PQR file with spaces between the fields and no chain letter, atoms N, CA, C, O and H, PARSE charges and radii, in Angstrom:
ATOM       1  N    MET     1      -5.030   17.971   41.664 -0.4000 1.5000
ATOM       2  CA   MET     1      -6.129   18.862   41.434 -0.0000 2.0000
ATOM       3  C    MET     1      -6.461   18.978   39.957  0.5500 1.7000
ATOM       4  O    MET     1      -7.593   19.321   39.614 -0.5500 1.4000
ATOM       5  N    ASP     2      -5.525   18.706   39.085 -0.4000 1.5000
ATOM       6  CA   ASP     2      -5.773   18.854   37.664 -0.0000 2.0000
ATOM       7  C    ASP     2      -6.831   17.891   37.168  0.5500 1.7000
ATOM       8  O    ASP     2      -7.641   18.252   36.314 -0.5500 1.4000
ATOM       9  H    ASP     2      -4.607   18.427   39.364  0.4000 1.0000
ATOM      10  N    SER     3      -6.840   16.671   37.686 -0.4000 1.5000
ATOM      11  CA   SER     3      -7.840   15.709   37.232 -0.0000 2.0000
ATOM      12  C    SER     3      -9.234   16.120   37.686  0.5500 1.7000
ATOM      13  O    SER     3     -10.210   15.908   36.966 -0.5500 1.4000
ATOM      14  H    SER     3      -6.182   16.378   38.380  0.4000 1.0000
ATOM      15  N    VAL     4      -9.332   16.700   38.863 -0.4000 1.5000
ATOM      16  CA   VAL     4     -10.626   17.185   39.346 -0.0000 2.0000
ATOM      17  C    VAL     4     -11.107   18.325   38.466  0.5500 1.7000
ATOM      18  O    VAL     4     -12.277   18.370   38.086 -0.5500 1.4000
ATOM      19  H    VAL     4      -8.539   16.872   39.448  0.4000 1.0000
ATOM      20  N    ASN     5     -10.206   19.248   38.140 -0.4000 1.5000
ATOM      21  CA   ASN     5     -10.581   20.377   37.303 -0.0000 2.0000
ATOM      22  C    ASN     5     -10.944   19.929   35.900  0.5500 1.7000
ATOM      23  O    ASN     5     -11.880   20.461   35.305 -0.5500 1.4000
ATOM      24  H    ASN     5      -9.255   19.212   38.449  0.4000 1.0000
ATOM      25  N    SER     6     -10.219   18.959   35.363 -0.4000 1.5000
ATOM      26  CA   SER     6     -10.537   18.451   34.028 -0.0000 2.0000
ATOM      27  C    SER     6     -11.920   17.838   34.002  0.5500 1.7000
ATOM      28  O    SER     6     -12.677   18.045   33.054 -0.5500 1.4000
ATOM      29  H    SER     6      -9.458   18.527   35.846  0.4000 1.0000
ATOM      30  N    ALA     7     -12.252   17.092   35.027 -0.4000 1.5000
ATOM      31  CA   ALA     7     -13.581   16.483   35.101 -0.0000 2.0000
ATOM      32  C    ALA     7     -14.654   17.559   35.253  0.5500 1.7000
ATOM      33  O    ALA     7     -15.723   17.450   34.653 -0.5500 1.4000
ATOM      34  H    ALA     7     -11.637   16.924   35.798  0.4000 1.0000
ATOM      35  N    THR     8     -14.387   18.577   36.032 -0.4000 1.5000
ATOM      36  CA   THR     8     -15.349   19.658   36.230 -0.0000 2.0000
ATOM      37  C    THR     8     -15.571   20.423   34.938  0.5500 1.7000
ATOM      38  O    THR     8     -16.705   20.741   34.579 -0.5500 1.4000
ATOM      39  H    THR     8     -13.519   18.666   36.520  0.4000 1.0000
ATOM      40  N    VAL     9     -14.475   20.719   34.237 -0.4000 1.5000
ATOM      41  CA   VAL     9     -14.587   21.427   32.964 -0.0000 2.0000
ATOM      42  C    VAL     9     -15.348   20.588   31.952  0.5500 1.7000
ATOM      43  O    VAL     9     -16.192   21.107   31.222 -0.5500 1.4000
ATOM      44  H    VAL     9     -13.554   20.462   34.528  0.4000 1.0000
ATOM      45  N    ALA    10     -15.055   19.303   31.905 -0.4000 1.5000
ATOM      46  CA   ALA    10     -15.732   18.424   30.957 -0.0000 2.0000
ATOM      47  C    ALA    10     -17.227   18.351   31.238  0.5500 1.7000
ATOM      48  O    ALA    10     -18.037   18.408   30.313 -0.5500 1.4000
ATOM      49  H    ALA    10     -14.369   18.882   32.498  0.4000 1.0000
ATOM      50  N    SER    11     -17.591   18.228   32.493 -0.4000 1.5000
ATOM      51  CA   SER    11     -19.020   18.125   32.809 -0.0000 2.0000
ATOM      52  C    SER    11     -19.732   19.453   32.608  0.5500 1.7000
ATOM      53  O    SER    11     -20.893   19.474   32.199 -0.5500 1.4000
ATOM      54  H    SER    11     -16.933   18.183   33.245  0.4000 1.0000
ATOM      55  N    ALA    12     -19.055   20.559   32.890 -0.4000 1.5000
ATOM      56  CA   ALA    12     -19.681   21.872   32.702 -0.0000 2.0000
ATOM      57  C    ALA    12     -19.844   22.190   31.226  0.5500 1.7000
ATOM      58  O    ALA    12     -20.830   22.812   30.830 -0.5500 1.4000
ATOM      59  H    ALA    12     -18.112   20.541   33.222  0.4000 1.0000
ATOM      60  N    SER    13     -18.894   21.774   30.416 -0.4000 1.5000
ATOM      61  CA   SER    13     -18.982   22.095   28.991 -0.0000 2.0000
ATOM      62  C    SER    13     -19.909   21.150   28.233  0.5500 1.7000
ATOM      63  O    SER    13     -20.416   21.507   27.169 -0.5500 1.4000
ATOM      64  H    SER    13     -18.093   21.270   30.738  0.4000 1.0000
ATOM      65  N    SER    14     -20.136   19.955   28.763 -0.4000 1.5000
ATOM      66  CA   SER    14     -20.995   19.005   28.054 -0.0000 2.0000
ATOM      67  C    SER    14     -22.475   19.280   28.299  0.5500 1.7000
ATOM      68  O    SER    14     -23.308   18.922   27.466 -0.5500 1.4000
ATOM      69  H    SER    14     -19.724   19.665   29.627  0.4000 1.0000
ATOM      70  N    ALA    15     -22.818   19.902   29.414 -0.4000 1.5000
ATOM      71  CA   ALA    15     -24.219   20.176   29.723 -0.0000 2.0000
ATOM      72  C    ALA    15     -24.645   21.475   29.047  0.5500 1.7000
ATOM      73  O    ALA    15     -23.869   22.425   28.955 -0.5500 1.4000
ATOM      74  H    ALA    15     -22.141   20.192   30.091  0.4000 1.0000
ATOM      75  N    SER    16     -25.856   21.498   28.590 -0.4000 1.5000
ATOM      76  CA   SER    16     -26.368   22.697   27.934 -0.0000 2.0000
ATOM      77  C    SER    16     -26.681   23.755   28.988  0.5500 1.7000
ATOM      78  O    SER    16     -27.166   23.435   30.073 -0.5500 1.4000
ATOM      79  H    SER    16     -26.487   20.726   28.665  0.4000 1.0000
ATOM      80  N    LEU    17     -26.398   25.026   28.659 -0.4000 1.5000
ATOM      81  CA   LEU    17     -26.584   26.106   29.632 -0.0000 2.0000
ATOM      82  C    LEU    17     -28.046   26.356   29.963  0.5500 1.7000
ATOM      83  O    LEU    17     -28.348   26.988   30.975 -0.5500 1.4000
ATOM      84  H    LEU    17     -26.004   25.286   27.778  0.4000 1.0000
ATOM      85  N    GLY    18     -28.951   25.876   29.135 -0.4000 1.5000
ATOM      86  CA   GLY    18     -30.371   26.086   29.395 -0.0000 2.0000
ATOM      87  C    GLY    18     -30.935   25.176   30.463  0.5500 1.7000
ATOM      88  O    GLY    18     -32.058   25.390   30.919 -0.5500 1.4000
ATOM      89  H    GLY    18     -28.705   25.363   28.313  0.4000 1.0000
ATOM      90  N    THR    19     -30.191   24.172   30.870 -0.4000 1.5000
ATOM      91  CA   THR    19     -30.701   23.227   31.860 -0.0000 2.0000
ATOM      92  C    THR    19     -30.176   23.577   33.245  0.5500 1.7000
ATOM      93  O    THR    19     -29.167   24.267   33.395 -0.5500 1.4000
ATOM      94  H    THR    19     -29.279   23.999   30.499  0.4000 1.0000
ATOM      95  N    VAL    20     -30.874   23.091   34.235 -0.4000 1.5000
ATOM      96  CA   VAL    20     -30.444   23.303   35.619 -0.0000 2.0000
ATOM      97  C    VAL    20     -29.080   22.656   35.840  0.5500 1.7000
ATOM      98  O    VAL    20     -28.226   23.215   36.528 -0.5500 1.4000
ATOM      99  H    VAL    20     -31.693   22.530   34.113  0.4000 1.0000
ATOM     100  N    GLN    21     -28.881   21.476   35.252 -0.4000 1.5000
ATOM     101  CA   GLN    21     -27.608   20.778   35.391 -0.0000 2.0000
ATOM     102  C    GLN    21     -26.482   21.600   34.768  0.5500 1.7000
ATOM     103  O    GLN    21     -25.384   21.668   35.320 -0.5500 1.4000
ATOM     104  H    GLN    21     -29.575   21.023   34.694  0.4000 1.0000
ATOM     105  N    GLY    22     -26.749   22.221   33.624 -0.4000 1.5000
ATOM     106  CA   GLY    22     -25.737   23.041   32.965 -0.0000 2.0000
ATOM     107  C    GLY    22     -25.367   24.253   33.789  0.5500 1.7000
ATOM     108  O    GLY    22     -24.188   24.576   33.932 -0.5500 1.4000
ATOM     109  H    GLY    22     -27.640   22.165   33.176  0.4000 1.0000
ATOM     110  N    VAL    23     -26.359   24.924   34.331 -0.4000 1.5000
ATOM     111  CA   VAL    23     -26.110   26.101   35.162 -0.0000 2.0000
ATOM     112  C    VAL    23     -25.347   25.699   36.418  0.5500 1.7000
ATOM     113  O    VAL    23     -24.414   26.390   36.829 -0.5500 1.4000
ATOM     114  H    VAL    23     -27.317   24.662   34.215  0.4000 1.0000
ATOM     115  N    ALA    24     -25.739   24.587   37.027 -0.4000 1.5000
ATOM     116  CA   ALA    24     -25.048   24.113   38.226 -0.0000 2.0000
ATOM     117  C    ALA    24     -23.597   23.766   37.907  0.5500 1.7000
ATOM     118  O    ALA    24     -22.703   24.052   38.704 -0.5500 1.4000
ATOM     119  H    ALA    24     -26.497   24.025   36.694  0.4000 1.0000
ATOM     120  N    GLY    25     -23.357   23.159   36.761 -0.4000 1.5000
ATOM     121  CA   GLY    25     -21.991   22.823   36.369 -0.0000 2.0000
ATOM     122  C    GLY    25     -21.132   24.052   36.191  0.5500 1.7000
ATOM     123  O    GLY    25     -19.969   24.061   36.594 -0.5500 1.4000
ATOM     124  H    GLY    25     -24.083   22.927   36.113  0.4000 1.0000
ATOM     125  N    VAL    26     -21.687   25.087   35.594 -0.4000 1.5000
ATOM     126  CA   VAL    26     -20.939   26.328   35.404 -0.0000 2.0000
ATOM     127  C    VAL    26     -20.663   26.988   36.750  0.5500 1.7000
ATOM     128  O    VAL    26     -19.575   27.523   36.962 -0.5500 1.4000
ATOM     129  H    VAL    26     -22.632   25.080   35.267  0.4000 1.0000
ATOM     130  N    LEU    27     -21.621   26.957   37.649 -0.4000 1.5000
ATOM     131  CA   LEU    27     -21.415   27.550   38.971 -0.0000 2.0000
ATOM     132  C    LEU    27     -20.340   26.798   39.758  0.5500 1.7000
ATOM     133  O    LEU    27     -19.526   27.416   40.444 -0.5500 1.4000
ATOM     134  H    LEU    27     -22.505   26.523   37.476  0.4000 1.0000
ATOM     135  N    VAL    28     -20.338   25.477   39.661 -0.4000 1.5000
ATOM     136  CA   VAL    28     -19.311   24.680   40.337 -0.0000 2.0000
ATOM     137  C    VAL    28     -17.939   24.987   39.743  0.5500 1.7000
ATOM     138  O    VAL    28     -16.953   25.114   40.469 -0.5500 1.4000
ATOM     139  H    VAL    28     -20.999   24.975   39.104  0.4000 1.0000
ATOM     140  N    LEU    29     -17.886   25.105   38.420 -0.4000 1.5000
ATOM     141  CA   LEU    29     -16.630   25.434   37.754 -0.0000 2.0000
ATOM     142  C    LEU    29     -16.129   26.800   38.198  0.5500 1.7000
ATOM     143  O    LEU    29     -14.942   26.964   38.479 -0.5500 1.4000
ATOM     144  H    LEU    29     -18.688   25.002   37.831  0.4000 1.0000
ATOM     145  N    LYS    30     -17.014   27.773   38.263 -0.4000 1.5000
ATOM     146  CA   LYS    30     -16.617   29.122   38.687 -0.0000 2.0000
ATOM     147  C    LYS    30     -16.122   29.114   40.136  0.5500 1.7000
ATOM     148  O    LYS    30     -15.124   29.760   40.456 -0.5500 1.4000
ATOM     149  H    LYS    30     -17.978   27.641   38.034  0.4000 1.0000
ATOM     150  N    LYS    31     -16.812   28.391   40.999 -0.4000 1.5000
ATOM     151  CA   LYS    31     -16.400   28.319   42.401 -0.0000 2.0000
ATOM     152  C    LYS    31     -15.026   27.659   42.522  0.5500 1.7000
ATOM     153  O    LYS    31     -14.195   28.098   43.317 -0.5500 1.4000
ATOM     154  H    LYS    31     -17.622   27.866   40.739  0.4000 1.0000
ATOM     155  N    SER    32     -14.787   26.618   41.747 -0.4000 1.5000
ATOM     156  CA   SER    32     -13.502   25.934   41.753 -0.0000 2.0000
ATOM     157  C    SER    32     -12.389   26.868   41.289  0.5500 1.7000
ATOM     158  O    SER    32     -11.307   26.897   41.875 -0.5500 1.4000
ATOM     159  H    SER    32     -15.462   26.261   41.102  0.4000 1.0000
ATOM     160  N    MET    33     -12.663   27.629   40.235 -0.4000 1.5000
ATOM     161  CA   MET    33     -11.651   28.562   39.727 -0.0000 2.0000
ATOM     162  C    MET    33     -11.386   29.689   40.729  0.5500 1.7000
ATOM     163  O    MET    33     -10.245   30.127   40.874 -0.5500 1.4000
ATOM     164  H    MET    33     -13.542   27.605   39.759  0.4000 1.0000
ATOM     165  N    ASP    34     -12.424   30.160   41.419 -0.4000 1.5000
ATOM     166  CA   ASP    34     -12.244   31.194   42.439 -0.0000 2.0000
ATOM     167  C    ASP    34     -11.401   30.683   43.602  0.5500 1.7000
ATOM     168  O    ASP    34     -10.566   31.413   44.136 -0.5500 1.4000
ATOM     169  H    ASP    34     -13.351   29.804   41.301  0.4000 1.0000
ATOM     170  N    GLN    35     -11.621   29.421   43.997 -0.4000 1.5000
ATOM     171  CA   GLN    35     -10.836   28.836   45.079 -0.0000 2.0000
ATOM     172  C    GLN    35      -9.377   28.693   44.674  0.5500 1.7000
ATOM     173  O    GLN    35      -8.477   28.924   45.482 -0.5500 1.4000
ATOM     174  H    GLN    35     -12.300   28.828   43.564  0.4000 1.0000
ATOM     175  N    GLN    36      -9.142   28.309   43.417 -0.4000 1.5000
ATOM     176  CA   GLN    36      -7.767   28.192   42.939 -0.0000 2.0000
ATOM     177  C    GLN    36      -7.088   29.555   42.893  0.5500 1.7000
ATOM     178  O    GLN    36      -5.917   29.678   43.249 -0.5500 1.4000
ATOM     179  H    GLN    36      -9.873   28.121   42.761  0.4000 1.0000
ATOM     180  N    ALA    37      -7.810   30.568   42.461 -0.4000 1.5000
ATOM     181  CA   ALA    37      -7.245   31.915   42.411 -0.0000 2.0000
ATOM     182  C    ALA    37      -6.884   32.398   43.812  0.5500 1.7000
ATOM     183  O    ALA    37      -5.853   33.044   44.004 -0.5500 1.4000
ATOM     184  H    ALA    37      -8.762   30.468   42.172  0.4000 1.0000
ATOM     185  N    SER    38      -7.718   32.090   44.775 -0.4000 1.5000
ATOM     186  CA   SER    38      -7.438   32.467   46.156 -0.0000 2.0000
ATOM     187  C    SER    38      -6.205   31.740   46.688  0.5500 1.7000
ATOM     188  O    SER    38      -5.374   32.340   47.370 -0.5500 1.4000
ATOM     189  H    SER    38      -8.555   31.566   44.619  0.4000 1.0000
ATOM     190  N    ALA    39      -6.087   30.451   46.375 -0.4000 1.5000
ATOM     191  CA   ALA    39      -4.929   29.677   46.829 -0.0000 2.0000
ATOM     192  C    ALA    39      -3.646   30.193   46.190  0.5500 1.7000
ATOM     193  O    ALA    39      -2.614   30.276   46.856 -0.5500 1.4000
ATOM     194  H    ALA    39      -6.763   29.964   45.821  0.4000 1.0000
ATOM     195  N    VAL    40      -3.699   30.537   44.918 -0.4000 1.5000
ATOM     196  CA   VAL    40      -2.518   31.066   44.233 -0.0000 2.0000
ATOM     197  C    VAL    40      -2.125   32.412   44.822  0.5500 1.7000
ATOM     198  O    VAL    40      -0.939   32.683   45.009 -0.5500 1.4000
ATOM     199  H    VAL    40      -4.537   30.469   44.376  0.4000 1.0000
ATOM     200  N    ALA    41      -3.104   33.256   45.115 -0.4000 1.5000
ATOM     201  CA   ALA    41      -2.811   34.566   45.711 -0.0000 2.0000
ATOM     202  C    ALA    41      -2.130   34.399   47.067  0.5500 1.7000
ATOM     203  O    ALA    41      -1.210   35.148   47.396 -0.5500 1.4000
ATOM     204  H    ALA    41      -4.068   33.035   44.963  0.4000 1.0000
ATOM     205  N    GLN    42      -2.577   33.427   47.849 -0.4000 1.5000
ATOM     206  CA   GLN    42      -1.946   33.171   49.146 -0.0000 2.0000
ATOM     207  C    GLN    42      -0.514   32.679   48.969  0.5500 1.7000
ATOM     208  O    GLN    42       0.373   33.083   49.720 -0.5500 1.4000
ATOM     209  H    GLN    42      -3.324   32.819   47.581  0.4000 1.0000
ATOM     210  N    LEU    43      -0.276   31.818   47.992 -0.4000 1.5000
ATOM     211  CA   LEU    43       1.079   31.319   47.745 -0.0000 2.0000
ATOM     212  C    LEU    43       2.006   32.442   47.309  0.5500 1.7000
ATOM     213  O    LEU    43       3.149   32.517   47.759 -0.5500 1.4000
ATOM     214  H    LEU    43      -0.997   31.489   47.381  0.4000 1.0000
ATOM     215  N    ILE    44       1.521   33.313   46.438 -0.4000 1.5000
ATOM     216  CA   ILE    44       2.337   34.431   45.979 -0.0000 2.0000
ATOM     217  C    ILE    44       2.638   35.382   47.122  0.5500 1.7000
ATOM     218  O    ILE    44       3.755   35.889   47.230 -0.5500 1.4000
ATOM     219  H    ILE    44       0.592   33.253   46.072  0.4000 1.0000
ATOM     220  N    ALA    45       1.653   35.630   47.979 -0.4000 1.5000
ATOM     221  CA   ALA    45       1.859   36.520   49.124 -0.0000 2.0000
ATOM     222  C    ALA    45       2.860   35.928   50.116  0.5500 1.7000
ATOM     223  O    ALA    45       3.531   36.671   50.832 -0.5500 1.4000
ATOM     224  H    ALA    45       0.746   35.219   47.892  0.4000 1.0000
ATOM     225  N    ALA    46       2.966   34.604   50.166 -0.4000 1.5000
ATOM     226  CA   ALA    46       3.862   33.951   51.118 -0.0000 2.0000
ATOM     227  C    ALA    46       5.316   33.933   50.646  0.5500 1.7000
ATOM     228  O    ALA    46       6.208   33.594   51.425 -0.5500 1.4000
ATOM     229  H    ALA    46       2.420   34.000   49.585  0.4000 1.0000
ATOM     230  N    LEU    47       5.570   34.290   49.392 -0.4000 1.5000
ATOM     231  CA   LEU    47       6.948   34.295   48.892 -0.0000 2.0000
ATOM     232  C    LEU    47       7.770   35.356   49.614  0.5500 1.7000
ATOM     233  O    LEU    47       7.279   36.454   49.873 -0.5500 1.4000
ATOM     234  H    LEU    47       4.846   34.565   48.760  0.4000 1.0000
ATOM     235  N    PRO    48       9.018   35.032   49.940 -0.5600 1.5000
ATOM     236  CA   PRO    48       9.848   36.028   50.626  0.2800 2.0000
ATOM     237  C    PRO    48      10.238   37.165   49.673  0.5500 1.7000
ATOM     238  O    PRO    48      10.393   36.964   48.469 -0.5500 1.4000
ATOM     239  N    GLN    49      10.389   38.350   50.242 -0.4000 1.5000
ATOM     240  CA   GLN    49      10.818   39.497   49.460 -0.0000 2.0000
ATOM     241  C    GLN    49      12.327   39.420   49.269  0.5500 1.7000
ATOM     242  O    GLN    49      13.070   39.204   50.226 -0.5500 1.4000
ATOM     243  H    GLN    49      10.263   38.514   51.220  0.4000 1.0000
ATOM     244  N    VAL    50      12.773   39.596   48.045 -0.4000 1.5000
ATOM     245  CA   VAL    50      14.187   39.500   47.715 -0.0000 2.0000
ATOM     246  C    VAL    50      14.780   40.902   47.703  0.5500 1.7000
ATOM     247  O    VAL    50      14.225   41.820   47.100 -0.5500 1.4000
ATOM     248  H    VAL    50      12.169   39.773   47.267  0.4000 1.0000
ATOM     249  N    THR    51      15.916   41.052   48.379 -0.4000 1.5000
ATOM     250  CA   THR    51      16.603   42.342   48.342 -0.0000 2.0000
ATOM     251  C    THR    51      17.694   42.263   47.289  0.5500 1.7000
ATOM     252  O    THR    51      18.476   41.312   47.259 -0.5500 1.4000
ATOM     253  H    THR    51      16.367   40.306   48.869  0.4000 1.0000
ATOM     254  N    LEU    52      17.739   43.253   46.440 -0.4000 1.5000
ATOM     255  CA   LEU    52      18.715   43.278   45.375 -0.0000 2.0000
ATOM     256  C    LEU    52      20.037   43.840   45.871  0.5500 1.7000
ATOM     257  O    LEU    52      20.074   44.613   46.829 -0.5500 1.4000
ATOM     258  H    LEU    52      17.103   44.025   46.465  0.4000 1.0000
ATOM     259  N    ALA    53      21.121   43.449   45.215 -0.4000 1.5000
ATOM     260  CA   ALA    53      22.439   43.958   45.565 -0.0000 2.0000
ATOM     261  C    ALA    53      22.523   45.438   45.214  0.5500 1.7000
ATOM     262  O    ALA    53      22.080   45.862   44.147 -0.5500 1.4000
ATOM     263  H    ALA    53      21.091   42.821   44.437  0.4000 1.0000
ATOM     264  N    THR    54      23.103   46.223   46.135 -0.4000 1.5000
ATOM     265  CA   THR    54      23.234   47.656   45.887 -0.0000 2.0000
ATOM     266  C    THR    54      24.686   48.102   45.852  0.5500 1.7000
ATOM     267  O    THR    54      24.974   49.229   45.450 -0.5500 1.4000
ATOM     268  H    THR    54      23.462   45.878   47.002  0.4000 1.0000
ATOM     269  N    SER    55      25.598   47.245   46.261 -0.4000 1.5000
ATOM     270  CA   SER    55      27.012   47.618   46.250 -0.0000 2.0000
ATOM     271  C    SER    55      27.841   46.415   45.823  0.5500 1.7000
ATOM     272  O    SER    55      27.366   45.280   45.854 -0.5500 1.4000
ATOM     273  H    SER    55      25.364   46.330   46.587  0.4000 1.0000
ATOM     274  N    GLY    56      29.084   46.670   45.423 -0.4000 1.5000
ATOM     275  CA   GLY    56      29.967   45.601   44.973 -0.0000 2.0000
ATOM     276  C    GLY    56      29.791   45.346   43.492  0.5500 1.7000
ATOM     277  O    GLY    56      28.963   45.968   42.827 -0.5500 1.4000
ATOM     278  H    GLY    56      29.470   47.592   45.397  0.4000 1.0000
ATOM     279  N    SER    57      30.590   44.414   42.987 -0.4000 1.5000
ATOM     280  CA   SER    57      30.541   44.153   41.555 -0.0000 2.0000
ATOM     281  C    SER    57      29.611   42.991   41.189  0.5500 1.7000
ATOM     282  O    SER    57      29.278   42.810   40.018 -0.5500 1.4000
ATOM     283  H    SER    57      31.263   43.908   43.527  0.4000 1.0000
ATOM     284  N    LEU    58      29.198   42.218   42.171 -0.4000 1.5000
ATOM     285  CA   LEU    58      28.344   41.062   41.899 -0.0000 2.0000
ATOM     286  C    LEU    58      26.875   41.469   41.977  0.5500 1.7000
ATOM     287  O    LEU    58      26.380   41.852   43.037 -0.5500 1.4000
ATOM     288  H    LEU    58      29.468   42.366   43.123  0.4000 1.0000
ATOM     289  N    GLY    59      26.194   41.380   40.852 -0.4000 1.5000
ATOM     290  CA   GLY    59      24.760   41.659   40.826 -0.0000 2.0000
ATOM     291  C    GLY    59      24.393   43.115   40.649  0.5500 1.7000
ATOM     292  O    GLY    59      23.211   43.459   40.677 -0.5500 1.4000
ATOM     293  H    GLY    59      26.596   41.069   39.991  0.4000 1.0000
ATOM     294  N    THR    60      25.374   43.978   40.467 -0.4000 1.5000
ATOM     295  CA   THR    60      25.056   45.399   40.302 -0.0000 2.0000
ATOM     296  C    THR    60      25.374   45.913   38.908  0.5500 1.7000
ATOM     297  O    THR    60      25.017   47.042   38.571 -0.5500 1.4000
ATOM     298  H    THR    60      26.334   43.699   40.445  0.4000 1.0000
ATOM     299  N    ARG    61      26.031   45.114   38.105 -0.4000 1.5000
ATOM     300  CA   ARG    61      26.391   45.554   36.754 -0.0000 2.0000
ATOM     301  C    ARG    61      25.829   44.579   35.725  0.5500 1.7000
ATOM     302  O    ARG    61      25.762   43.373   35.966 -0.5500 1.4000
ATOM     303  H    ARG    61      26.321   44.197   38.379  0.4000 1.0000
ATOM     304  N    VAL    62      25.433   45.109   34.592 -0.4000 1.5000
ATOM     305  CA   VAL    62      24.878   44.285   33.523 -0.0000 2.0000
ATOM     306  C    VAL    62      25.865   44.305   32.371  0.5500 1.7000
ATOM     307  O    VAL    62      26.306   45.369   31.935 -0.5500 1.4000
ATOM     308  H    VAL    62      25.487   46.088   34.396  0.4000 1.0000
ATOM     309  N    ASN    63      26.214   43.106   31.874 -0.4000 1.5000
ATOM     310  CA   ASN    63      27.112   42.997   30.736 -0.0000 2.0000
ATOM     311  C    ASN    63      26.276   43.185   29.471  0.5500 1.7000
ATOM     312  O    ASN    63      25.560   42.274   29.057 -0.5500 1.4000
ATOM     313  H    ASN    63      25.856   42.242   32.228  0.4000 1.0000
ATOM     314  N    THR    64      26.367   44.354   28.866 -0.4000 1.5000
ATOM     315  CA   THR    64      25.535   44.661   27.695 -0.0000 2.0000
ATOM     316  C    THR    64      26.121   44.085   26.404  0.5500 1.7000
ATOM     317  O    THR    64      25.477   44.165   25.357 -0.5500 1.4000
ATOM     318  H    THR    64      26.949   45.094   29.203  0.4000 1.0000
ATOM     319  N    PHE    65      27.325   43.508   26.450 -0.4000 1.5000
ATOM     320  CA   PHE    65      27.947   42.946   25.258 -0.0000 2.0000
ATOM     321  C    PHE    65      27.704   41.461   25.128  0.5500 1.7000
ATOM     322  O    PHE    65      28.070   40.862   24.117 -0.5500 1.4000
ATOM     323  H    PHE    65      27.848   43.443   27.300  0.4000 1.0000
ATOM     324  N    ALA    66      27.098   40.857   26.121 -0.4000 1.5000
ATOM     325  CA   ALA    66      26.878   39.407   26.081 -0.0000 2.0000
ATOM     326  C    ALA    66      25.764   39.032   25.153  0.5500 1.7000
ATOM     327  O    ALA    66      25.454   37.850   25.007 -0.5500 1.4000
ATOM     328  H    ALA    66      26.801   41.344   26.943  0.4000 1.0000
């Protein structure tokens, strides 16, 4: 996906914003970034919740002298 995004960024930045092509390039870039943000949000939501240790000596104490 990085090569696609690099090409999109390059084409959007090379076109002048006053032209239809420039505006279209910026809109395509924005849509691509929105899709990536949505995909990342889904990946983060899919991560399992980690339960922290609450008893015992492993994982409940911090060595402040290290």
